[in-house]
C-alpha positions, 0 to 999 in steps of 0.5 A: 617043386623046383620044376613047378616054380621054374614053369611059373616063372616062365609063364610070368615072363611070357605074359610080361614079354609083350608089355616089356617089348612095347615099353622098351620100344616106345619108352626106353629106346627113345630115352637112350636115343634122346640122351645120345642126340643131346651130345651131337649137333644135327638138324632136320636137313641132315639126319644122317651125319652128326657131329659130336659136340660134347656138352655144347648143347647143354651150355647153349641151353643154359646160356639161352635167354628164352630158355630162362624165360620158358623155365621161369614161366613153367615154374611160376605156372606150377607154383600157382596152379598146383596149390590152387588145384589142390585147395579147390579140389579138396574143398569140392571133395569135402562139399560133395562128400557131405551132399546126400542127394544128387551127389553123382550129378555134382561129381559129374559137374565138377569132373566135366572139365577134366573130360573136355579136350585141352584143344577145345578148352584152349580155343574157348578160352582164347575166344573169350579173352581175345581182343574181340572176344566175349569178355571184352564185349561184356566189359565194353558193350554190356556193362560199359566198364571200359571204352576200349577193348583190352588185349589180354593176350598181348603181354607175357603175364596176361597170356600166362594168367589165362593159361593158368586159369585154364589149368586150374579149371581143368584140374579141380575135377581130377583133384576132387575125385582123388580127394573124395576117394580118400575122404570116404576111406576115413572112418566116421567114428573119428568124427563122431568121437571128436564131436562128443569131445567138443571138437569144431568142424575146423578142428576136425579138418586139421586134426582128423581129415588132413592127417588121414589124407596126407598120403593122397595130398603128396600123391596129388602134389607129385602128379600135378607138379609133373603135369605143370612142367608138361604144360604145352597145349594151352600155351600153343593154342592160346598164345603160341608162345608170344608175344616174342616168346615171352609166354613160352614154357619148356615144352613149347620152347622145346617144340619150337627149337626142334620143329621150327628151327630144326635144332634137334641137338638143342631140343634133346639137351633141353629134354634131358635137363627137364627130365633130370629136374623132374626126376629130382623133384619127384624123388624129393616129393616121394622121400617126403611121402615115405617119411610122412608114412613112417611117421604116421606108422 
């Protein structure tokens, strides 16, 4: 019996070994290397000789005005896009869940933005909101709402609002599918019994639907928060961090410092800071999720 158990463990280890090797090579080792680099000053012109600087890179990050701008932009982006994605995604899921005919068509329409490439979608939004773009053409030449073209991308909040609109548009479909799966798992008997007791649809939503999908809501919150802090492509393609780095996010600023200025030590320290911050946020959210599940149990 003991030999059989050892044989099974050996087989499991052999099956897991390729995945462990790939995970270690492309995830664990780079993270360790990143943390190591954050304590050294090195740049792309000299990849061999590093000078140990301790926590100097971390101090430089926190003292950097543009990092504070990038961090505030990222936090604001997350605080605005995450709730709107969740609310609109839940509303879409409720509507699709009640549709009896052509429900697959509606699911496809809602989910289509998720399948769209971030690069292509960003370029489309940039074309629409460009000073010579479609929106200005509609406002000036079609409905004559303004006599001059508006440069939507020339200000910090103009560029950020466009990037946020893109993030919300692309995220609704994913949330719709996640919430739809949760809604379809709720027993219909709950609604039938509550209807007999005289409960209104609004009361059913707050007392049956929301408590039943609470775990899914928290899961979506964790995933979207991580995604919000990882926003990069839309900023890079729509504003390029401009004007004057006012629309930078933490990832776009990290990319600029690493590959435009060659300061890899600074970029490594910034990566570590954001990783720790995300880990703390995820831990808090998962703690809340665990407490809610214990309460429901």
